[in-house]
N, C-alpha and C positions, 0 to 999 in steps of 0.2 A: 537350818527350812529344811525340815526333813521331804522326800519324795511326796510322800501323804501330803504334808501339809504345801506342797504346794500344787496340786492336781488340782484345778478346779473341779471339773465331772470327770469321775474315772467312764470313758464311754467306754463297751462294748457294741460289739459287733448286731447280738438283739437291740441294744439301744436304736442299732438307726436303720436296721427290719424294724421296728415298729413304729419310727420318723418318718420312716417311707413309704407305712402300707398309710395310715394316717392325714399322708398328703393326697395319697388318693384317692382316701374317702371324701377326703374334702373337694378335690373338684367333681369327682362325681356326685355329692350334694349341691353347688354350689355353678360351676359354668358346665360341666361334661357331663352329665348322665348320660350314662351309656354299660352296658354290661361291660367294654374292653378296662374300664374304671374299674369297675370291681375284681373284675376279674384276676387284673393288675394287684394290687388290695390286696385278696385272698392270696394268690403267689405270697406276697415281702410279709403276711403274718406267719406265711409255714416257714417263711424261712427263718420269718422273727425266735418260733418255735421251737426247729431246729440247735439254732444256734446258743438255746437260753438249755435244751437239756442237757446238749453233750459239751455243753461249758466252749463252747468255738471259740479262741482269741484273734487276736490280728494276726497277722501276717507279720515276722521281723521290723520288715522297712515299714509299714505302717505304722506298725506299735510303736517305734522311734518316733518316730513325725509328731505324732498322735503327743508323750508324752512333751518332745522338748515344748511345744508349743499350752502343757500344762490340761490336758482337754481326753488324757490316759492316764494309767497309775502303770513306773513300766515294772515288768514280769518278770523279767531279762531268764527267761528262758532261751539254753544253749541251741545257736543255730546251727539243724544240721545240714552235712553239705552232702550234697546230693554223688554222687560217685556216676552215676549212669549217666552219661552223653545222651542225649535229643537228636543225635543223626546220627550216622553213619559216617566218618570220614572221608567216602569217595561220592565218584557220583551216586546218587541214588533216583530207585524210580518210583512214577508216580504218588504209587500208595507210600510209600515212606518217606518222602516228603510229607503228605497231609498230615502223616504221623509223629514226622517231629516238631511237622508246628502244632499240632493239639497239647502236645504232651508243654510245649512252653508254653502255649495258654492257660495251661492249665496247674502248672510250676508259676507262674509271673502273674496270672489271676488282675490284682491292686492292679498294674499299670495296663496289664493290654485287652483289660476288659471293663476294669473300674475309671481309668480317662476316659475310651469311648463312651459308658455312659454315662456321667457330669456331658461330652460334649456333644454328645447327640441328644440330650437333653435341653442342653440350649439352642440345640438349632431348632427343639422341634417349641420352642415359646418363642423364639425371635419368629419363626416363620408364621405362628398364632401369631404373635404380638401384626405381622406383616399386614396378614391377611385382613384384622380385625379393620386397622386403616383404611387397605384398599375398598370391605365392606363400606365402611362409614362416608368414605368419600366418593363411590357408585351411586351411593342412598340418598343423598343427597339429591334434590332437584334442578337446582342449577348446576351445579355440579355435572350432573350428568349432561346438559344440553351446551355445554363448551364442550362435552368429548363426541356429541354423537349427535352427527348431522337432522333436519326435519324429515328425510328417511331414513333414519336408521344405518346411515352410511358415516365409520368414524372420523374425526377432524383432527387435524393438526396436533392437538394435545394430546388424544389421546395414544398418539404415539410415544410423546411423551413423556406422557405419566409411566406405559409401560418399560418405559427405559431406564426411568429411574427404580424401579421396582425391579429388574435385573439389575441393575448396579446392585441393588443394598443384599439385594439374595446373591450374588457375586460380592461382596463386599464383605456377607455375614458367611459363607457357606467353603471360597476358596480356601481362606486363614486352617479354619476348622481342619478342613480335606490333611493342609499342609503337613498341619502341625503334629494329623493319627497318621500321616504315613511316616511322618521326620521316628516319630519313637515307635512305631511300630518292626520300623529298618531297625534298630538306634540297641533300639530292646532284645533284640534276636539275637542279635548279632553277637552283642553281650552272651545272650545266653549257649552260646553254641562253643562259643570260648570258655564257659567255665565264673563268666566273672559273676556277680553279683551284683545283683537288681536292685537298686533301690527310686522307687516312683518319683519323689519330691529332687535326684538329680538330676531322672531320664525326662519325667514331665519340665526342667529347669533347661538339660543340651533341646528337646526336641524343641523348644519352644527361639530357641538361637535359629533355626538351621528349616524356618518354618515358611519364612516368606521367600527366601529362596527354594523351595520345594513351590512355594501360588505361582509364582512366575514359569515357573518350570511347566509348572499345572494347565495356567493359562498361557506359553505357546503351544503347549501336545495338540488343545483345544480348538489353538486358530491354526495348527495344520487339518487339522478334520473337518474346520468349520469352512475351509477354504477351494479345500473341495467338495463338500458336500454344496455351496453355491452354486460352482463351475455342477453338478449335476444339476441344480435346481433350474438352471436357467437355459439348457439343455434343454432339457423337459417342457422349459413352456417358453419355447424359440419361435415354435412352430416351424422345424424343422426334427420333429423328435425322434424317425425312423432313420433319419440318415445319421443324428449326433448319438446312435446307440448305443455303436460300438465306446466312446466318449462318455457313459452313460456307468456300462459296466467297468469301465479300467478303471474308473474312479473307487468304483465300488468296491473294487477289487486290493486298488494301491489303499482307498482307508484301511482294509480288513489288513495287511501287509503292512502297513503303517502302525499299526494300533500293536500289531504284536513284538516290532521293532523297539518300540521305543517304550515296549510295559517296564521296561524293569531302572529304565533315565531315574525313577525319581532315588531307588532305590542306592545308584551307581552314585548321584549328586548328594548321599546323606553321608556315603560309609566314605567314598576316597574323595572327597572337595572337592569337585569339581564344578566348572559353569554347564549355565546351561546343554550349550554348543556342543561341548566337551562330553558332556552325558550324553545324550543324546546319540553323539559319533560311538563314544564307547556300550551303549547299549542297541546298538546296530552290531558294535565287531563279535557282540557276545553271543549275539541270539542267530547272527547270519546261520551255522550253521546247526541248527536247533529250532527254526525255525517251528514247526510240527511239533514236536515237545511243546515247546510254550503250547500254541495254539490247545495242545490239551489241556497244560496248566492250565486254562484261563475257565476251561470250557468244563473243568469238572468244579470250579469253587461258581461259577454262573449255572449250572444246575442244580448244583444248594442251593443257590440263594434264591429259583423258581420257584421251588413250596414254598418259601417262606414269605416271599411277596404274595402267592394268591392268595394266600392261610393273611395274612393282611387285609383281605380284602372283604373277608368273612369277621376281621373286629383287630382292630389299628392296636391291642395291646402287642401284638405277636412280635410289631416292628421294635417298641419302647423295647419286650422282654429279649430279646432278637436279636437286633440290630449293630450291640455292641461285644456278643459272641462276633459275631458273621463277618466283625470291624479290624478284631482282633485276630481270629482266621486269617484271613483274604493276610496281613500285609506280611501275616506270619514267614503264608506258600511267597510271597514277591520276594522276602531279603532269602528264604530259602530256596527258588530257583533263581535268585543269582549267587548264590555260595555253589549250589550244584556246576551253573555253568560253568565256573571257576576254576571246579574242579575237574572238569574235561576235562578242562585247558591248561594245566598247570597239577603246579603243584602247593594248589591253597589247598587241598585236605588236612595235607603236611603239618602247615602254619596252625589251620585248628584243632589238630590232632592234640600238638608242642602246644599252644596257650593252653585250652584244656586238662592238660597234663600240666600244665603248671599254676594254676590260681583254683585247681582244687585240691589238690597234694598230694596226689598219684601219684603214681608210675604212666608213663607214653604208655598208648593203647599201641595196640599191636595192631598194623594196621591190614585192610579189604575188610 
């Protein structure tokens, strides 16, 4: 059987863009009327026109994935090898770090943008379903009487319902976040070593470590929650003035701990450590560069702020921008880890050697 006979449908990028445009039009007409859906649909129509007129094909890894399943005709276009590394193999400045993250995302968008787009869409659908169910429950008079007393006070049943909703949200969000962190760290690591990134392979590897990352995230949040609980207790204890130093100390401690543990997920994924050991290793790497890590994080937070503000105008901004933001931020975190290791050892030489070996070129000169 020839390749043409084995293909059920030759799916091209413009077909996918048309399907997504149709989906958003359907949502606008049926369930979510508003400018956001129409704007998103218009962007996908423009993308479909561009990819068709320019005969844009799939990246090699996506094409292989589709061809193996009979969803696209293999065109066997030779894959070009990029001889230019995304980062200098030495300690980086903050702009170099972000430029490197941008290069990695542009070169590997099916993995670092496409997968987050699918997962974020799943988040939106799951949250919409939860909101609908909660609305139906709260709209029932019988349920409302069970949750609210005659004077409008919340009954114990309300606390149980809120706890259940919170647990469902955690069950949806945390594994997805763990998957994205693992995916971003491993893909960025392979990119700076010059290895080929196959999105199906990376997705499979990320799934294997997502639960470990999820547990680390939970431990991280519990530390922050404990400090916040101390602050709340101090504020409402009746001795607020006397306990003001405790509130301030806990606030500063939350900031410092957040910085010192910020690369612990990357450590867990790339160095295959346990939760406690990942925290310890993160502190060891960050303790001499607290100010630098703070600046790196403030830069991406400042970049995300306009997106959050624009999302108040239309949520379509979040749908379009969030996968790109996610891909860049995850790469930045991995490159911050690599930068710290290069400042404290010969990690840069290790990356340089791997890049030369995997790209088939001569080893790059240092500096």
